[in-house]
N, C-alpha and C positions, 0 to 999 in steps of 0.2 A: 553587602558589597556587590557592585554590578560587574558582571563579566562582559567583555567587549566582543565575544564571539558567540554565534548561534550555531548549534549543530542540528542536523537532520539525518535521516537515514542515508541520504545520498552524498552528503558532503558537509562542508562547513563554510560559514560566512564570517569574515573578520573585518572589523572597521580599521581603517588606516589612520592610526593616531600619529600626530606629530610628536616626535621625541626631541627634547631640547637638552643640550649638554655643553660643557666647556671642555676644550681640549688644548693641549700645548703641541704646536707643530714640531715634528721630529725631522723635518726635511724642508727644503725650499721648494716652492711651487710657483711657476711662472705661467699665468693663464694664457699668455701669447704663444706658448710652445705646445699647447694642448689642442689638438685638432678635433677632439671629440666633445667639446663643450656644448651642452644643450641650450645654454643661455649665457648671460653675462657672468664671467668668472671672477674670482677674487684671488689675487696673488698673495702669497705670504712667505715669510722667511722662517728658518729654524728658530725656535724659541718663542714665536708669536703665540699669544693666547687668542683662541677663536671661540666665539659664542655660536655654537651650531643651533640654529633656530628650528630647523626641520631636518631630521635625520631619518625620515620614513622611507626614502628611496634607497635601494641597494647600491646604486652607482654614484649618485650625486647628493650632496648635502647643501642646504642653504645656510650661509654663515655670515657673521660680521667679525671684524677684528676688534679685540678689546684693547683700549688704550688706557693711560692713567686717568683720563677723564671719564672713562666708561666705554660703552659700545660705540664704535664709529658709525657714521651715517651710511658709509658705503656697504652695500650688501651684495653678495654674489654666491655662485655655486662653487663648491670645492669637491674634489674627488673623495668618495667615501673610503673608509679604511679597507673595505673589501676590494674596491677598484684598484687602490694603490698596491695592495698585496698581490693581486692578480697580474697587474702590469709589471711588477718587479719580478715575479716568477717567470713571466714571458721574456723579460729582458735578459735574465740569467741563462735562459735556454738558447739565446741567439748566439750564433758563431760569427765572429768578425775576422775576416782575413786581412792580414797586414802585408801580403805580397804586393809588390808594385807591378803594374801591368807591363807586359813586354819583357820580363826578365827570364822567361823560359826559352832555352836555346832550341835549335832544330831537332835535337834528339829527345826533347821533352824533359831535359834536366834543368833544375834550378841551380844557378851558379852558387857555390858555397855550401851546398848540401851534398853529402855523399850517399852511397848505397845504404840500404836499411840493415846491412849486415847479414842478410839471408840469401844473397845472390840473385835477388829479383828486384825489379823496379816496376811500379805501376804507371802505365800510360793512361791517365784518366780520360783523355779525349778519345781513346780507342776502347777503353773499358776492359782491358785484359792485361795480364802480366806476362812478361817475356823472361825466360831464363837468362842468366848473365851471359852465357855463350852466344846468344842470338842478338844481343844489343850492339855489339861492336861490329 
């Protein structure tokens, strides 16, 4: 059996083999909403079967959608499992603020929200806290 890597005292050399596999899409992917595509993308929907022709890259895989008649003619790149998981972790770390612009009054209060219960309020634009007695 032939090994596809060669070792020497200073390091190793590996050949980049194409890996081929079939996968079922567990999410929708719209190529028009992905700004990082290196070449022609392939959109797919949840449940689609994809024939991954080349999975040797860590970020992008080359694939075709499988239909009842077999592989479709359209080929494109799809995000690799690693890329999707990394983007999802980054998305979950993102904080989205729902406050509407212009709703903070002159004292720095947001209408409808009371004190924090500890007698202090944070004035974020000044970066310091004032005791309750100094606010009025």
